[in-house]
GUSEVEX-985924 format. One record per residue (C-alpha): residue in one letter; x, y, z. Coordinates in steps of 0.2 Angstrom, whole numbers, padded with zeros to 4 digits, always signed. Last residue first. Layout:
BEGIN
AXYZ/...
// end
This chain:
BEGIN
H-0123-0017-0035/H-0126+0002-0038/S-0117+0009-0023/Y-0102-0003-0025/E-0099+0003-0043/D-0100+0022-0038/L-0089+0020-0023/R-0074+0012-0033/W-0060+0019-0023/W-0071+0019-0008/V-0075+0001-0009/A-0056-0003-0011/L-0052+0007+0004/A-0066-0002+0014/M-0058-0018+0009/A-0041-0012+0015/P-0049-0006+0031/L-0056-0024+0034/M-0040-0033+0028/L-0030-0025+0042/V-0038-0036+0055/H-0035-0051+0045/G-0016-0047+0043/A-0015-0041+0061/T-0021-0058+0068/M-0011-0069+0056/L+0005-0060+0057/L+0003-0058+0075/G+0001-0077+0078/G+0016-0080+0067/S+0026-0069+0077/V+0033-0052+0073/A+0051-0045+0072/G+0059-0062+0066/L+0065-0055+0050/W+0053-0066+0040/F+0039-0060+0051/P+0044-0042+0048/V+0045-0045+0029/L+0028-0054+0029/L+0018-0040+0037/V+0017-0029+0022/A+0013-0044+0011/F+0000-0050+0023/P-0009-0033+0023/V-0008-0032+0004/Y-0015-0050+0001/M-0034-0049+0005/A-0035-0031-0001/A-0028-0037-0018/S-0044-0047-0020/M-0054-0031-0018/Q-0044-0023-0032/T-0045-0038-0043/I-0064-0039-0041/A-0066-0021-0045/P-0055-0023-0060/W-0066-0038-0065/S-0082-0028-0064/H-0095-0032-0052/G-0111-0042-0057/R-0117-0048-0040/F-0112-0066-0045/R-0095-0059-0049/M-0094-0051-0032/W-0099-0068-0024/A-0086-0078-0034/A-0072-0065-0030/M-0076-0065-0011/G-0075-0084-0010/I-0059-0084-0021/A-0051-0070-0011/M-0055-0078+0006/D-0047-0095+0000/T-0032-0085-0007/A-0030-0075+0009/M-0030-0092+0019/V-0017-0099+0008/L-0006-0083+0009/A-0008-0083+0028/A-0005-0102+0030/V+0011-0100+0019/D+0018-0087+0031/A+0012-0096+0047/R+0021-0112+0042/D+0010-0128+0043/D-0001-0122+0029/L+0003-0135+0017/G+0003-0149+0030/P-0009-0160+0021/W-0010-0156+0002/L-0026-0162-0006/Y-0036-0165+0010/E-0029-0149+0018/H-0032-0140+0002/V-0050-0145+0002/P-0053-0143+0020/G-0048-0125+0019/L-0059-0122+0003/L-0076-0122+0011/M-0073-0113+0028/M-0061-0101+0021/G-0071-0096+0006/A-0087-0095+0017/L-0078-0083+0028/M-0073-0072+0013/A-0091-0073+0007/V-0097-0067+0024/V-0085-0053+0023/M-0091-0049+0006/E-0109-0049+0011/L-0104-0037+0026/Y-0097-0025+0013/H-0113-0026+0003/R-0124-0023+0018/V-0113-0008+0023/L-0114-0001+0006/H-0133-0003+0004/R-0135+0005+0021/T-0125+0020+0016/R-0134+0022+0000/R-0151+0022+0009/G-0145+0034+0022/R-0139+0046+0008/S-0155+0043-0002/D-0165+0048+0014/T-0154+0063+0017/Q-0156+0069-0001/P-0175+0066-0001/A-0177+0077+0015/P-0184+0068+0029/T-0203+0069+0032/Q-0211+0080+0044/T-0228+0076+0050/T-0239+0091+0053/M-0250+0094+0068/
// end
């Protein structure tokens, strides 16, 4: 009876995929940490800053971008990659702000859809610089 081992190419592809998924999840955790750590700070320094949904969305995107950028820099990513990934925090909200201002979408939908759309926006940023994310 012989034991078959996976082809090296398949094993390396699986390892690369696991690495990318782990790295993506690390960035999501860093975003959440940015929200949880920075939210109370700006609430203390500027109470009511995020009373409006549009302002709250941009403040939250900033909190998430700061947390994620700090983690990415710690992991050794380039500034262009950090900038692109940070843009992934803002682009969904930027797209949704116009319909919000026109009264076509609610503040709740703005926040929910913006956060949901961040995830594929982040995946697109990873895909754009796949080599960089595969090695960090």
